[in-house]
C-alpha positions in Angstrom: 0.4 23.5 4.6 3.0 23.1 6.6 7.0 22.3 5.4 6.7 19.1 7.5 3.4 18.3 5.6 5.3 18.8 2.5 8.2 16.7 3.2 6.0 14.1 4.6 3.7 13.8 1.1 7.0 14.0 -0.9 8.3 11.3 1.0 5.0 9.3 0.8 5.0 10.1 -3.2 8.8 8.6 -3.5 7.7 5.2 -1.6 4.9 4.7 -4.0 7.0 4.7 -6.6 10.0 2.8 -5.1 8.0 0.0 -3.3 6.4 -1.6 -6.5 9.9 -1.0 -8.1 11.7 -3.0 -5.3 8.6 -5.8 -5.7 9.5 -6.4 -9.4 12.9 -6.7 -8.6 12.0 -9.5 -6.3 12.3 -13.5 -7.4 9.0 -14.3 -6.2 6.7 -13.9 -9.3 3.5 -13.9 -7.3 4.3 -10.6 -5.6 4.9 -8.9 -8.9 1.4 -8.6 -9.6 0.7 -6.4 -6.5 -0.7 -3.1 -7.1 0.3 -0.2 -4.4 -2.7 2.2 -4.0 -1.3 4.2 -1.2 1.6 4.9 1.3 0.8 6.7 4.5 3.7 7.9 6.6 3.4 8.4 10.2 4.1 11.8 11.2 8.0 11.2 12.1 8.2 8.9 9.3 9.5 6.1 11.4 6.6 3.8 10.8 4.4 3.7 6.7 1.2 2.0 6.3 1.5 0.4 2.6 -2.2 0.2 1.1 -2.6 -2.7 -1.5 -5.1 -3.4 -4.2 -7.5 -6.5 -2.9 -8.6 -6.8 -6.6 -10.3 -10.2 -6.7 -8.2 -12.3 -4.3 -9.6 -14.5 -1.8 -8.8 -14.0 2.0 -6.6 -17.0 1.7 -4.4 -15.5 -0.9 -4.4 -12.1 0.6 -2.9 -13.7 3.8 -0.3 -15.6 1.7 0.9 -11.9 0.1 0.8 -10.7 3.5 3.2 -13.3 4.7 5.0 -13.1 1.4 5.5 -9.3 2.4 6.5 -9.6 5.7 9.1 -11.6 4.7 10.2 -9.2 2.0 10.0 -6.3 3.9 13.7 -6.1 5.1 14.6 -6.2 1.1 12.2 -3.7 0.1 13.2 -1.4 2.8 16.9 -2.0 1.5 15.9 -1.2 -2.2 14.5 2.2 -0.7 17.3 3.0 1.3 19.8 2.4 -1.5 18.0 4.0 -3.9 17.2 7.5 -2.3 20.5 7.5 -0.2 18.4 7.9 2.8 20.1 7.4 6.6 17.1 5.1 7.6 13.5 3.8 5.8 10.5 3.6 7.3 9.0 0.2 8.8 6.5 -1.1 6.3 3.1 -2.4 7.3 1.4 -4.1 4.4 -2.3 -3.9 4.3 -5.2 -4.8 2.0 -7.2 -1.5 1.0 -10.9 -2.7 1.9 -12.4 1.0 1.7 -12.8 0.7 -2.2 -15.2 -2.4 -1.4 -16.8 -0.8 1.3 -17.6 2.3 -1.0 -18.8 0.0 -4.0 -20.9 -1.8 -1.7 -22.3 1.4 0.0 -23.2 2.9 -3.7 -25.1 -0.3 -4.5 -26.9 0.1 -1.6 -27.7 3.6 -2.4 -28.5 2.4 -5.6 -31.3 0.0 -4.2 -32.9 2.5 -1.8 -33.0 5.0 -5.0 -35.2 2.2 -7.2 -37.4 1.2 -4.0 -37.9 4.7 -3.5 -39.2 5.4 -7.3 
């Protein structure tokens, strides 16, 4: 692992701690219940994708959360800047992580196939 990759991973782990803290400091109680699963920064750290736990939210609730997060994005970025003393913060893009649901459905399919072959 190169030094640049280590710095990128360090930034991602710091953001993984700071973003939930910033969400908890917001006035909107709905955003307090969101779980941040992962943060992936671009190579130059100018952009970062924040993956959220979809839990059992409906599509309408997910759209509402994304809309609220888009409005709160500058506040969250400012919180991260002030906490770390950075010169600039990555631009956050929030999205729900659907990989967990896909993997669970694939596992269910494999179990069905295993039952049918027996």
